[in-house]
C-alpha positions in Angstrom: -37.4 4.5 1.8 -34.1 3.0 3.2 -31.0 5.0 3.3 -28.1 3.6 1.3 -24.7 3.5 2.8 -22.0 5.7 1.5 -18.3 5.7 2.0 -18.6 8.5 4.6 -20.7 6.3 6.9 -17.8 3.9 7.6 -14.8 4.4 9.8 -12.5 7.2 8.9 -8.7 7.1 8.6 -6.3 4.3 8.1 -6.4 0.9 10.0 -3.4 -0.1 12.1 -2.1 -2.4 9.4 -2.2 0.3 6.8 -0.4 2.7 9.1 2.3 0.0 9.8 2.8 -0.7 6.1 3.2 3.1 5.4 5.7 3.4 8.3 7.7 0.4 7.2 7.9 1.6 3.6 9.0 5.1 4.9 11.7 3.5 7.1 12.9 1.4 4.1 13.1 4.4 1.8 15.1 6.4 4.4 17.3 3.4 5.0 17.9 2.9 1.2 18.7 6.6 0.7 21.1 6.9 3.6 22.4 3.7 5.2 20.6 0.4 5.2 21.3 -0.1 8.9 19.0 2.9 9.6 16.0 0.7 8.5 16.1 -1.8 11.4 17.1 1.0 13.8 14.0 3.0 13.0 11.8 0.0 13.2 13.3 -1.0 16.6 12.8 2.6 17.9 9.2 2.8 16.7 8.3 -0.7 18.0 9.8 0.0 21.4 8.0 3.3 21.8 4.7 1.8 20.8 5.2 -1.1 23.2 6.3 1.0 26.1 3.4 3.5 25.6 0.9 0.6 25.6 2.4 -0.9 28.7 2.6 2.5 30.4 -1.1 3.2 29.7 -2.1 -0.3 30.9 -0.1 0.2 34.2 2.1 -2.9 33.5 4.7 -3.9 36.1 8.1 -2.2 35.8 9.8 -5.5 34.9 7.6 -5.9 31.8 8.7 -2.5 30.6 12.3 -3.6 30.5 12.1 -5.2 27.0 10.9 -2.1 25.2 13.5 0.0 27.0 16.3 -2.4 26.0 14.9 -2.4 22.4 14.9 1.4 22.4 18.5 1.4 23.5 19.5 -1.1 20.9 17.9 1.0 18.1 19.4 4.2 19.5 22.8 2.5 19.7 22.5 1.3 16.1 21.7 4.8 14.9 24.6 6.2 16.9 26.9 3.5 15.4 25.8 4.4 11.9 26.4 8.1 12.5 29.9 7.4 14.0 30.9 5.2 11.1 30.0 7.9 8.5 32.4 10.4 10.1 
């Protein structure tokens, strides 16, 4: 007899694309419920952290880590600007 495959035999959890779609929809909902500028700011922050973490783990040269750091600062600055404009 041969064993039939079941759903539990496959990989568990979400794929990277599914996680990205869930995160983008979450950021969009937060942006629509507060201020639409929060949406790109959250995406910039999450992209920069993901990129920086990947480059840190792969021991990339320090100059290659500059773009994620600048992107993180741009996202943080955008969030700061939104908070300041709502006061």
